[in-house]
N, C-alpha and C positions, 0 to 999 in steps of 0.2 A: 677516644675510640667509641665508647658506648654512645656518646653524644652524637657523633657522626652517623652511627648506625640508626639511631632514633630519628635523626633529621631526615635521612634517606628513606626510612620506613614511612614516615608521615607524608613525605613528598610522593612516594609511590601510592599510598592510600588515597591521597587527594586526586591523583591522576586516574586511579581506578574508579573512584566515585564519579568523576567527570565523564568517563567513558560509559559507565552504567546509565547515567542520566541521558547521554546522547543516544544510546541504544534504546532506552525506554521511550524517548521522544519519537524516534524513527518507527518503533513498533506501533506506537499510538497512531502515527500517520498512516501506516499500513491498514490498521483497523478502521480508521475513519474513511479511507478510500474504499475499502471493501463494503462498508455500509452505504457509501454514496452509489456504488454500483447497483445495489439492491433498490435504493430509493429511485434512482434514475430509471431503472427498468420498470418499476411500478408506475412511475409517471408516464412512461411510454405506453404501457399497457392500458392505462386509464384514459389517455388523452389523444393518442394518435389514431388516424383513420385505420380501419382494419387492414387495408392493403399495404399501408406503410408499416404498420406494426408486424404484419406477418414476416416481412423482410428483416425487421429488427429482431424478431423472435428467433428466426433461423440463424442469424449471425451470432446472437447471444448464446443460443444453445450450442453452437459450434465452439464458442469461447469456453463455455462451461465444460464441454467434453474434454478439453485439453488442460483445464485449470490444474488438476491434480498433478499431472506430469510437468506442466510448466513451473509450478511452485517447487516441485521436487528438483528440477534442474537448477532453479535459483538457489535452493538450499545446498545442493551439491557444489555449485560454483563457490558459494561462500565458505563452505567447509574446506574446500581445497585451499582457499586463501588462509584459513585458520585464524585462531585467536580472536581478539576484539575486532580487528579489521574485517575478518570474515563475518562476524555477527552483524556489524554495521552494514556490510555489503548485502547480506540477506535482507535486512530490514529495509534498506534503501530500495533495492531492486523489487522487493515485494510491494512496497508502496507505489512504485512507478508502474508496476504491472496492473494493479487495481485502478490507479489514476487514469491510465490510458483507456481502459474500458469504460469507466464512468464518463470521461470526457467525450468519448465516442457516442454514448447514449444521450448525453446532454446536448451534443451537437445536433442530433436528429430532432430533438425537441425545438431547438433554436431555429433550425431550417424550416420547421413546420409552424413557426410563429406561435409556439406554445410557451407561455411564461412559466418559469420555474424558479425555485430557489434551491441552493445546495442544502442538504439536510443538516450538516454540521454547523453549529453555532458555538462561539467561544463563551 
């Protein structure tokens, strides 16, 4: 009886550790994409012609103006799911949110023939 309990406890612990690692990895991805947004915007500011950058700046400021509310919505959706699944959902959706903005900024650089590199390196 105790042996079965111990076996089940160890199995649950291993499962929890795996979930924590997954969540940590997704949280890291969100942080990396958030830094890419800043990096891409800085490259746009430094390299784009002023008329193109003014449009990029207006779009980015609009994105920034809703960022807090957008991330709050992402957290609320994840909390509604609850538990580990909710935490993973928050991390995944947050990473996707930042990734979308970073890619939009990098796309403008690409369209204007400006070479760039992503900031993140393994």
